[in-house]
C-alpha positions in Angstrom: 10.6 -12.2 10.7 8.5 -12.4 8.2 4.2 -11.2 8.4 3.1 -13.4 5.4 0.6 -10.6 3.4 -1.5 -12.8 2.7 -5.4 -10.6 3.2 -6.1 -7.4 3.0 -5.9 -6.8 6.7 -2.5 -7.3 6.7 -3.0 -4.1 5.2 -5.7 -2.8 7.0 -6.7 -3.6 10.1 -10.1 -4.7 10.8 -10.9 -4.9 7.2 -13.6 -8.0 6.5 -15.3 -9.5 4.0 -18.5 -6.9 4.2 -16.0 -4.2 3.6 -16.2 -5.7 0.0 -18.9 -5.5 -2.9 -19.7 -5.7 -6.5 -15.3 -4.6 -6.4 -15.6 -1.7 -4.4 -13.5 -1.8 -0.9 -14.5 0.5 2.1 -11.3 0.8 4.1 -12.3 1.0 7.6 -11.1 4.7 9.7 -8.4 5.2 11.3 -7.0 1.9 9.0 -4.8 4.6 6.8 -1.6 6.1 8.2 -1.4 9.8 9.1 -4.9 10.2 7.3 -9.0 11.0 9.2 -10.6 11.5 6.1 -14.0 14.8 6.5 -14.8 15.3 3.0 -13.3 13.9 -0.7 -11.1 17.4 -1.0 -10.1 17.6 3.4 -7.7 16.8 4.4 -6.0 16.9 0.2 -6.0 14.2 -1.9 -2.0 14.4 -1.5 -2.2 13.1 2.2 -4.2 10.5 1.6 -1.7 9.0 -1.5 1.2 9.5 1.7 -1.0 7.5 3.7 -1.9 5.0 1.2 2.4 4.5 0.9 3.2 4.7 4.1 0.4 2.1 4.6 1.2 -0.3 2.3 4.8 -0.1 2.7 4.6 -0.7 5.8 2.9 -3.9 5.5 4.8 -5.1 2.1 7.9 -4.5 3.3 7.6 -6.6 5.8 5.7 -9.6 4.9 8.8 -11.5 3.1 7.0 -11.8 -0.1 9.2 -12.7 -3.4 6.7 -10.9 -6.1 5.5 -7.7 -4.7 8.0 -6.1 -2.6 8.3 -2.8 -1.3 11.8 0.0 0.6 11.5 3.8 1.4 14.1 5.5 2.2 14.0 9.7 3.9 16.4 12.8 4.0 15.7 15.7 6.0 16.7 19.5 3.8 19.0 21.3 5.4 16.8 23.7 6.6 15.6 21.1 8.4 11.9 22.0 7.6 11.2 19.2 4.4 11.2 16.1 5.0 11.4 13.8 2.0 10.5 10.1 1.5 10.5 8.1 -1.1 8.9 4.3 -1.5 9.6 1.8 -4.2 7.0 -0.9 -4.6 8.5 -3.7 -7.0 5.9 -6.2 -8.8 6.7 -9.0 -10.0 4.2 -9.8 -13.2 3.1 -12.8 -14.7 3.8 -12.3 -18.9 3.2 -15.6 -19.8 1.1 -15.2 -23.1 2.3 -11.8 -23.5 -1.5 -11.1 -22.7 -1.2 -7.3 -21.0 -4.5 -7.1 -20.5 -4.3 -10.2 -18.0 -1.7 -9.3 -16.0 -1.5 -10.3 -12.8 0.9 -10.6 -9.0 3.6 -13.9 -10.1 2.1 -16.1 -7.5 4.9 -16.9 -4.1 6.6 -20.1 -4.7 
């Protein structure tokens, strides 16, 4: 059964309004898959990107939405030492009035 994605808490467990201020979001520790930062350089930024993709895909893929969807696929190389993951996010944007500066995800029906 689809879990509607109506709040950031659907992506980041434990996030509340107190984590959002003046356009900045503080993501609660431990809520990004496979990523626990110790500084702005460790783990590497690539680990952050992987963690965010994995976290967002996990939430969006089960949300049952029409205008914001995601999938992931994976393959293991012949040597068995590299797993490749490919994430696809599809977002339908409201383009009413051809206002590029005002693009928003289309509202769910």
